[in-house]
LOMI-496426 format. One line per field, with one value per residue (C-alpha): y, x, z; residue in three letters. Coordinates in steps of 0.001 Angstrom, whole numbers, plus 500000, padded with zeros to 6 digits. Last residue first. Example, Ala and Ser with C-alpha at 12.3 -4.5 7.8 and 13.67 -1.06 7.14 Angstrom:
yy <- 498940_495500
xx <- 513670_512300
zz <- 507140_507800
aa <- ser_ala
REM end
This chain:
yy <- 945088_944134_947968_949873_947598_948434_952862_953825_955351_951911_952582_954012_950839_948979_950299_949748_946212_945673_947108_945949_942153_943194_944088_940756_938512_940449_939326_936375_936771_937973_935755_932150_934401_934831_930977_930625_932350_931849_927934_928723_930279_927630_925286_927574_927938_931261_930721_935035_935642_937860_935913_935066_938089_938417_935514_937133_940184_938622_936041_938959_941177_938898_938112_941118_941587_939181_939438_943273_942347_939549_942189
xx <- 785323_783926_782665_785414_787779_785103_786169_782853_783126_781910_784189_786798_786771_787293_790364_791606_790890_792292_795631_795350_794918_797975_800068_799726_800526_802886_804618_803885_805260_808550_808748_808611_811046_813431_813229_814409_817084_818279_818178_820556_822749_823349_823077_826614_828457_830581_832760_833893_830783_828606_826842_824242_822593_822933_820813_818669_818240_817487_814747_813288_813222_811664_809040_808183_807948_806260_802710_802645_803248_799896_797717
zz <- 365749_362500_361642_362926_360185_357665_357547_355921_352617_350880_347983_350158_352589_350545_348511_352607_352568_348942_349828_353147_351417_349141_352302_353634_350899_349715_353193_353069_349529_351053_353830_351452_348719_351833_353186_349403_349166_352393_351308_347928_350272_351906_349744_347677_350016_350622_352862_353444_354603_352409_350896_352880_353636_349042_348523_351538_349928_346228_348028_349826_346200_344698_346929_347486_344263_342962_345390_344065_341180_341687_343427
aa <- arg_tyr_thr_arg_ala_val_asn_val_gly_leu_val_asn_glu_arg_arg_arg_arg_val_ala_arg_asn_ala_phe_met_ile_gly_leu_cys_phe_gly_ile_met_ala_gly_leu_phe_ala_ala_thr_ile_ala_ile_gly_pro_ser_phe_ala_gly_lys_thr_gly_ala_leu_leu_phe_ala_val_tyr_ala_met_cys_leu_thr_trp_val_ile_leu_arg_leu_ser_met
REM end
């Protein structure tokens, strides 16, 4: 689960850093801010996908669809 969080966080920070530097004038402050915001978005996505994987694994172990049970 922690590997998924690390990968999403680093990838989104890198993509945001690259997108911030695509303009003609490169500002280090903007690039750092974009990388930080990208890392935060990546962290949230990583948590979301990690929880989804745990939920699906739990469904497979129990043999029932837990999501349908709690609706």
